[in-house]
Biotite code that builds the C-alpha atoms (Angstrom):
import biotite.structure as struc

atoms = struc.array([
    struc.Atom([-26.316, 46.221, -45.881], chain_id="A", res_id=1, res_name="UNK", atom_name="CA", element="C"),
    struc.Atom([-27.895, 42.834, -45.304], chain_id="A", res_id=2, res_name="UNK", atom_name="CA", element="C"),
    struc.Atom([-26.866, 40.369, -42.635], chain_id="A", res_id=3, res_name="UNK", atom_name="CA", element="C"),
    struc.Atom([-25.480, 38.045, -45.334], chain_id="A", res_id=4, res_name="UNK", atom_name="CA", element="C"),
    struc.Atom([-23.241, 40.871, -46.551], chain_id="A", res_id=5, res_name="UNK", atom_name="CA", element="C"),
    struc.Atom([-22.199, 41.547, -42.969], chain_id="A", res_id=6, res_name="UNK", atom_name="CA", element="C"),
    struc.Atom([-21.257, 37.889, -42.700], chain_id="A", res_id=7, res_name="UNK", atom_name="CA", element="C"),
    struc.Atom([-18.737, 38.357, -45.517], chain_id="A", res_id=8, res_name="UNK", atom_name="CA", element="C"),
    struc.Atom([-17.232, 41.303, -43.653], chain_id="A", res_id=9, res_name="UNK", atom_name="CA", element="C"),
    struc.Atom([-16.832, 39.195, -40.515], chain_id="A", res_id=10, res_name="UNK", atom_name="CA", element="C"),
    struc.Atom([-15.069, 36.485, -42.535], chain_id="A", res_id=11, res_name="UNK", atom_name="CA", element="C"),
    struc.Atom([-12.800, 39.064, -44.149], chain_id="A", res_id=12, res_name="UNK", atom_name="CA", element="C"),
    struc.Atom([-11.951, 40.543, -40.734], chain_id="A", res_id=13, res_name="UNK", atom_name="CA", element="C"),
    struc.Atom([-10.976, 37.087, -39.484], chain_id="A", res_id=14, res_name="UNK", atom_name="CA", element="C"),
    struc.Atom([-8.343, 36.551, -42.183], chain_id="A", res_id=15, res_name="UNK", atom_name="CA", element="C"),
    struc.Atom([-5.676, 38.926, -40.768], chain_id="A", res_id=16, res_name="UNK", atom_name="CA", element="C"),
    struc.Atom([-6.165, 37.376, -37.339], chain_id="A", res_id=17, res_name="UNK", atom_name="CA", element="C"),
    struc.Atom([-5.590, 33.894, -38.777], chain_id="A", res_id=18, res_name="UNK", atom_name="CA", element="C"),
    struc.Atom([-2.419, 35.143, -40.449], chain_id="A", res_id=19, res_name="UNK", atom_name="CA", element="C"),
    struc.Atom([-1.168, 36.756, -37.233], chain_id="A", res_id=20, res_name="UNK", atom_name="CA", element="C"),
    struc.Atom([-1.827, 33.541, -35.297], chain_id="A", res_id=21, res_name="UNK", atom_name="CA", element="C"),
    struc.Atom([0.260, 31.608, -37.846], chain_id="A", res_id=22, res_name="UNK", atom_name="CA", element="C"),
    struc.Atom([3.076, 34.120, -37.417], chain_id="A", res_id=23, res_name="UNK", atom_name="CA", element="C"),
    struc.Atom([2.908, 33.898, -33.629], chain_id="A", res_id=24, res_name="UNK", atom_name="CA", element="C"),
    struc.Atom([3.015, 30.078, -33.723], chain_id="A", res_id=25, res_name="UNK", atom_name="CA", element="C"),
    struc.Atom([6.155, 30.220, -35.857], chain_id="A", res_id=26, res_name="UNK", atom_name="CA", element="C"),
    struc.Atom([7.719, 32.846, -33.608], chain_id="A", res_id=27, res_name="UNK", atom_name="CA", element="C"),
    struc.Atom([6.888, 30.808, -30.505], chain_id="A", res_id=28, res_name="UNK", atom_name="CA", element="C"),
    struc.Atom([8.702, 27.785, -31.952], chain_id="A", res_id=29, res_name="UNK", atom_name="CA", element="C"),
    struc.Atom([11.976, 29.690, -32.291], chain_id="A", res_id=30, res_name="UNK", atom_name="CA", element="C"),
    struc.Atom([11.694, 31.896, -29.192], chain_id="A", res_id=31, res_name="UNK", atom_name="CA", element="C"),
    struc.Atom([14.289, 31.087, -26.558], chain_id="A", res_id=32, res_name="UNK", atom_name="CA", element="C"),
    struc.Atom([13.359, 33.663, -23.935], chain_id="A", res_id=33, res_name="UNK", atom_name="CA", element="C"),
    struc.Atom([10.723, 32.347, -21.508], chain_id="A", res_id=34, res_name="UNK", atom_name="CA", element="C"),
    struc.Atom([9.314, 35.839, -21.001], chain_id="A", res_id=35, res_name="UNK", atom_name="CA", element="C"),
    struc.Atom([8.793, 36.278, -24.749], chain_id="A", res_id=36, res_name="UNK", atom_name="CA", element="C"),
    struc.Atom([7.158, 32.861, -25.044], chain_id="A", res_id=37, res_name="UNK", atom_name="CA", element="C"),
    struc.Atom([4.785, 33.759, -22.223], chain_id="A", res_id=38, res_name="UNK", atom_name="CA", element="C"),
    struc.Atom([3.633, 36.960, -23.969], chain_id="A", res_id=39, res_name="UNK", atom_name="CA", element="C"),
    struc.Atom([3.309, 35.195, -27.298], chain_id="A", res_id=40, res_name="UNK", atom_name="CA", element="C"),
    struc.Atom([1.052, 32.572, -25.719], chain_id="A", res_id=41, res_name="UNK", atom_name="CA", element="C"),
    struc.Atom([-1.056, 35.291, -24.062], chain_id="A", res_id=42, res_name="UNK", atom_name="CA", element="C"),
    struc.Atom([-1.429, 37.095, -27.382], chain_id="A", res_id=43, res_name="UNK", atom_name="CA", element="C"),
    struc.Atom([-2.376, 33.844, -29.107], chain_id="A", res_id=44, res_name="UNK", atom_name="CA", element="C"),
    struc.Atom([-5.049, 33.257, -26.484], chain_id="A", res_id=45, res_name="UNK", atom_name="CA", element="C"),
    struc.Atom([-6.634, 36.683, -27.016], chain_id="A", res_id=46, res_name="UNK", atom_name="CA", element="C"),
    struc.Atom([-6.463, 36.458, -30.804], chain_id="A", res_id=47, res_name="UNK", atom_name="CA", element="C"),
    struc.Atom([-7.906, 32.939, -30.692], chain_id="A", res_id=48, res_name="UNK", atom_name="CA", element="C"),
    struc.Atom([-10.899, 34.207, -28.739], chain_id="A", res_id=49, res_name="UNK", atom_name="CA", element="C"),
    struc.Atom([-11.383, 37.062, -31.193], chain_id="A", res_id=50, res_name="UNK", atom_name="CA", element="C"),
    struc.Atom([-11.191, 34.653, -34.120], chain_id="A", res_id=51, res_name="UNK", atom_name="CA", element="C"),
    struc.Atom([-13.737, 32.341, -32.530], chain_id="A", res_id=52, res_name="UNK", atom_name="CA", element="C"),
    struc.Atom([-16.182, 35.208, -32.021], chain_id="A", res_id=53, res_name="UNK", atom_name="CA", element="C"),
    struc.Atom([-15.732, 36.447, -35.584], chain_id="A", res_id=54, res_name="UNK", atom_name="CA", element="C"),
    struc.Atom([-16.375, 32.964, -36.942], chain_id="A", res_id=55, res_name="UNK", atom_name="CA", element="C"),
    struc.Atom([-19.458, 32.528, -34.773], chain_id="A", res_id=56, res_name="UNK", atom_name="CA", element="C"),
    struc.Atom([-20.863, 35.909, -35.783], chain_id="A", res_id=57, res_name="UNK", atom_name="CA", element="C"),
    struc.Atom([-20.163, 35.234, -39.452], chain_id="A", res_id=58, res_name="UNK", atom_name="CA", element="C"),
    struc.Atom([-22.055, 31.955, -39.180], chain_id="A", res_id=59, res_name="UNK", atom_name="CA", element="C"),
    struc.Atom([-24.929, 33.567, -37.279], chain_id="A", res_id=60, res_name="UNK", atom_name="CA", element="C"),
    struc.Atom([-25.378, 36.475, -39.686], chain_id="A", res_id=61, res_name="UNK", atom_name="CA", element="C"),
    struc.Atom([-25.101, 34.220, -42.726], chain_id="A", res_id=62, res_name="UNK", atom_name="CA", element="C"),
    struc.Atom([-27.941, 31.955, -41.591], chain_id="A", res_id=63, res_name="UNK", atom_name="CA", element="C"),
    struc.Atom([-29.928, 34.347, -39.395], chain_id="A", res_id=64, res_name="UNK", atom_name="CA", element="C"),
    struc.Atom([-33.184, 34.173, -41.328], chain_id="A", res_id=65, res_name="UNK", atom_name="CA", element="C"),
    struc.Atom([-33.208, 30.424, -41.909], chain_id="A", res_id=66, res_name="UNK", atom_name="CA", element="C"),
    struc.Atom([-35.876, 28.875, -39.703], chain_id="A", res_id=67, res_name="UNK", atom_name="CA", element="C"),
    struc.Atom([-34.067, 25.573, -39.273], chain_id="A", res_id=68, res_name="UNK", atom_name="CA", element="C"),
    struc.Atom([-30.748, 27.177, -38.276], chain_id="A", res_id=69, res_name="UNK", atom_name="CA", element="C"),
    struc.Atom([-29.815, 26.463, -34.659], chain_id="A", res_id=70, res_name="UNK", atom_name="CA", element="C"),
    struc.Atom([-28.447, 29.569, -32.944], chain_id="A", res_id=71, res_name="UNK", atom_name="CA", element="C"),
    struc.Atom([-25.903, 29.462, -30.168], chain_id="A", res_id=72, res_name="UNK", atom_name="CA", element="C"),
    struc.Atom([-27.448, 30.413, -26.821], chain_id="A", res_id=73, res_name="UNK", atom_name="CA", element="C"),
    struc.Atom([-24.945, 33.187, -26.171], chain_id="A", res_id=74, res_name="UNK", atom_name="CA", element="C"),
    struc.Atom([-26.259, 35.090, -29.207], chain_id="A", res_id=75, res_name="UNK", atom_name="CA", element="C"),
    struc.Atom([-29.914, 34.888, -28.190], chain_id="A", res_id=76, res_name="UNK", atom_name="CA", element="C"),
    struc.Atom([-31.884, 37.464, -26.281], chain_id="A", res_id=77, res_name="UNK", atom_name="CA", element="C"),
])
């Protein structure tokens, strides 16, 4: 498997997370219980972080071998 192929897998893995975030946003709008809204917001925070990392890794692996590509410092050794 090449890094470019791995990039496609990262993008595919991000899709269910995007869908779940949409569902949670809709659920949060209609939630009346403050406790439920709190846990929905916490879950959205965690899923948002996961989605951000998947997107960053997809971008990194897609362009890894391009000399002119600027890599984020947190993914450098």
